[in-house]
C-alpha positions in Angstrom: 131.4 99.0 108.5 132.1 95.4 109.4 129.2 93.0 109.6 127.3 93.3 112.9 128.0 90.7 115.6 125.1 88.4 116.4 124.5 89.6 120.0 124.1 93.2 119.1 121.8 93.0 116.1 119.2 90.8 117.7 116.6 93.1 119.1 113.4 92.5 120.9 110.5 95.0 120.9 110.2 95.5 124.7 107.0 95.4 126.7 105.5 98.7 125.9 103.3 99.6 128.8 101.9 103.1 128.9 102.9 105.4 126.1 104.7 108.5 127.1 104.9 110.0 123.7 108.7 110.6 123.1 108.2 110.9 119.3 105.7 113.7 119.7 108.2 116.1 121.3 111.6 114.8 120.1 113.0 116.8 117.2 114.9 114.0 115.5 112.3 111.3 115.8 109.1 111.4 113.8 106.7 109.2 112.0 104.3 110.2 109.2 101.3 108.1 108.3 98.9 108.5 105.4 96.1 106.4 103.9 95.7 106.2 100.2 92.3 104.6 99.8 89.7 102.6 101.8 87.1 99.9 101.2 84.1 98.7 103.1 84.3 95.3 104.9 81.5 94.0 107.0 79.7 97.3 107.0 82.8 99.2 108.2 85.3 101.3 106.2 88.8 99.9 106.4 91.9 101.3 104.7 93.0 98.9 102.0 96.3 100.8 101.4 98.3 102.8 103.9 101.8 104.2 104.1 104.1 105.0 107.0 107.5 106.7 107.0 109.7 106.1 110.0 112.3 108.9 110.6 115.0 108.1 113.2 116.9 111.3 112.4 119.7 109.7 110.5 120.3 107.4 107.6 120.0 103.7 108.3 122.8 101.5 107.2 122.2 97.9 106.1 122.7 96.6 109.7 120.3 99.1 111.3 117.8 98.5 108.5 117.8 94.9 109.5 117.1 95.8 113.1 114.3 98.2 112.0 112.6 95.5 110.0 112.9 93.1 112.9 111.3 95.6 115.3 108.5 96.2 112.9 107.9 92.5 112.3 107.6 91.9 116.0 105.2 94.8 116.5 103.0 93.7 113.6 102.9 90.0 114.6 101.9 90.9 118.1 99.2 93.3 117.0 97.8 90.8 114.6 97.5 88.2 117.3 100.3 85.8 116.3 101.4 85.8 119.9 99.5 86.6 123.1 102.4 88.8 124.4 105.4 90.8 123.0 108.1 88.6 121.5 110.5 89.2 124.3 108.0 87.8 126.8 107.2 84.8 124.7 110.9 84.1 124.3 111.5 84.3 128.0 108.4 82.2 129.0 108.1 79.7 126.2 107.1 76.4 127.9 104.7 74.6 125.5 105.9 72.9 122.4 103.9 75.3 120.3 105.5 78.3 122.0 109.0 76.9 121.6 108.3 76.1 117.9 107.1 79.7 117.4 110.2 81.2 119.0 112.5 78.8 117.0 110.8 79.6 113.7 110.9 83.4 114.3 114.6 83.2 115.4 115.3 81.3 112.2 113.6 84.1 110.1 115.7 86.7 112.0 119.0 84.8 111.5 118.2 84.3 107.8 117.6 88.0 107.3 120.7 88.9 109.2 122.7 86.7 106.8 121.2 88.7 103.9 121.6 92.1 105.4 125.4 92.1 105.1 127.7 94.9 103.9 128.3 93.1 100.6 124.6 93.2 99.9 124.0 96.8 100.9 123.3 98.0 97.4 121.5 94.8 96.3 118.5 94.7 98.7 115.2 95.9 97.3 112.4 95.2 99.8 111.2 92.9 102.4 107.6 91.7 102.4 105.6 90.2 105.3 102.5 88.3 104.0 99.7 87.2 106.3 96.9 84.8 105.4 96.3 81.3 104.4 98.5 81.3 101.4 101.5 83.5 100.4 100.2 83.8 96.8 96.8 85.2 98.0 97.5 86.9 101.4 94.9 88.8 103.3 97.5 91.4 104.5 100.8 92.6 102.9 103.4 94.7 104.6 106.2 95.9 102.4 109.5 97.5 103.6 111.5 99.2 100.8 115.2 99.0 101.6 117.6 101.7 100.5 121.2 102.0 101.4 123.4 105.1 101.2 125.7 104.8 98.3 127.4 108.1 97.8 131.2 108.1 98.6 132.1 109.2 102.1 133.2 112.7 102.5 137.0 113.5 103.1 136.1 115.3 106.3 134.7 112.1 107.7 131.2 113.7 108.1 129.5 111.5 105.5 126.6 109.3 106.6 128.7 106.2 105.7 131.2 107.1 108.4 128.3 107.2 110.9 126.9 103.8 110.0 125.9 102.2 113.3 123.3 99.8 114.8 120.2 101.1 116.5 120.8 102.0 120.1 118.6 100.5 122.8 116.9 103.9 123.1 116.2 104.0 119.4 114.8 100.5 119.4 112.4 101.3 122.3 111.3 104.6 120.7 110.6 102.8 117.4 108.5 100.2 119.2 106.5 102.9 121.0 105.9 104.9 117.8 104.8 101.8 115.9 102.3 101.1 118.7 100.8 104.6 118.5 101.2 105.6 114.8 100.6 102.3 113.1 97.1 101.4 114.4 95.9 97.9 113.3 93.1 97.7 115.9 90.4 98.2 113.2 91.5 95.4 111.0 89.5 92.2 110.8 90.4 89.4 113.2 92.5 86.7 111.6 91.4 83.1 111.7 93.5 80.7 113.8 94.7 79.0 110.6 96.6 82.1 109.5 100.3 82.0 108.6 103.0 84.6 108.2 105.4 84.4 105.2 108.5 86.5 104.5 109.7 87.3 101.0 112.8 89.4 100.0 113.5 91.1 96.7 117.2 91.4 95.8 119.3 92.0 92.7 120.7 89.0 91.0 124.1 90.0 92.3 123.1 89.5 95.9 124.9 86.9 97.9 122.7 84.6 100.0 122.9 81.2 101.7 121.0 78.8 99.4 120.0 76.7 102.4 118.1 79.6 104.0 116.5 81.2 100.9 114.7 79.7 97.9 114.4 81.7 94.7 110.7 82.1 93.8 110.3 82.9 90.1 106.5 82.8 90.2 106.0 85.3 92.9 105.0 88.9 92.2 103.4 91.6 94.2 99.7 92.1 93.5 98.7 95.2 91.5 96.6 97.8 93.2 93.6 96.6 91.2 94.0 93.0 92.3 94.6 94.0 95.9 91.4 96.0 96.0 89.4 93.3 94.3 90.5 90.7 96.8 90.0 93.0 99.8 93.7 92.8 100.5 95.1 95.2 103.2 98.4 96.6 102.0 100.8 98.7 104.0 104.1 100.4 102.9 106.6 101.1 105.7 109.7 103.0 104.8 112.7 104.4 106.6 113.6 107.9 105.8 117.0 108.8 104.5 118.6 112.2 105.0 121.7 112.2 102.8 121.7 113.3 99.1 121.9 109.7 98.0 118.3 109.2 99.0 117.2 111.0 95.8 119.7 109.5 93.4 119.8 106.1 91.8 122.5 103.5 92.3 123.3 101.5 89.2 122.4 98.1 90.8 118.8 99.4 91.2 118.5 98.9 87.5 119.8 95.3 87.7 117.4 92.4 87.3 115.9 91.4 90.6 114.6 88.2 92.0 112.3 87.2 94.9 113.7 85.0 97.7 111.4 83.1 100.0 112.4 82.3 103.6 111.6 78.7 104.4 110.3 79.2 108.0 106.5 79.9 108.1 105.0 81.2 111.3 101.7 79.9 112.6 99.5 81.7 115.1 99.9 80.7 118.7 96.8 80.0 120.6 96.0 82.9 122.9 
C-alpha cells in the first residue's frame, strides 16, 4: 500500500457525548482490559500496571496503526487534563497563545509520527511510548503501544490481510474513541500538577528510516523495570492492537535486529482549564 495522504490519516477523536455502547453488541469490535497489580496511593488502591487490547476485527497496517495511536493519544491527554476539551474542539476554538501553541505542538508530534509510520518502516517499528510527568526519565505515568505489522506474503487469491491494508474508517475512529472512553477508565488516577509534561518516545530497529530533524536518537533511555516502576509509584499501561492473521504469532527477522529509542522533540505542556 502506498503511503497514506496527509488529509486522510489525520484523525480527531470526536466529541463523545453519551455512550451508546456499540462495542458491547458489535461482533467484530471488542476491547479487553486486565489489571496486573495494584498499589496504594493516598489511602486508595490504584492499579500500577494495566493492559488493554483493542480489537477492530482486522489486522492494522502501518498506516492504520498510526491512526490508532493518534486516537489513543488524544483520548489519554484529554482524560489526564492536558486540554479542557477534546482535541477537535481545542483545534477549532484555539484563540489564546497557549492554546495555539498546544495545537501546533501536538500537530508536530502527529506529523512526525506519520513520517515514521511509512510502508518502508512497517517491519522496523517496535513500540510508541507516551510519558507523562515532570521528566521523561522519571515519569509518573507510562503508556506503551507495541506495534506489529503483518509480514507474511500475501495470498495468491488476494485474500491475505496485506491486500486489505487500509486506513481506519470514520466509523472505526469514532468507535475506538467511544471504547477508549468506557473501557480505559483513568478517573481514579491522581490529579496531575499543572507543571506536567507529555513526552513521546519511539523504539525502532536500526534499519528504520526517519527524518533526523524530527527525531533524536536517545541512547540513555530505557523503559523502567517492573520493580523500579512499582518502587516509584509509576502507573504503567500497555495498549495493544490485536492481529488476526497467522503472522501475529510468528517472528519477523527484523524483530531480532538491534533497536534504538527515538525522541520526538515537541513536548506538550498542560493547558490551563
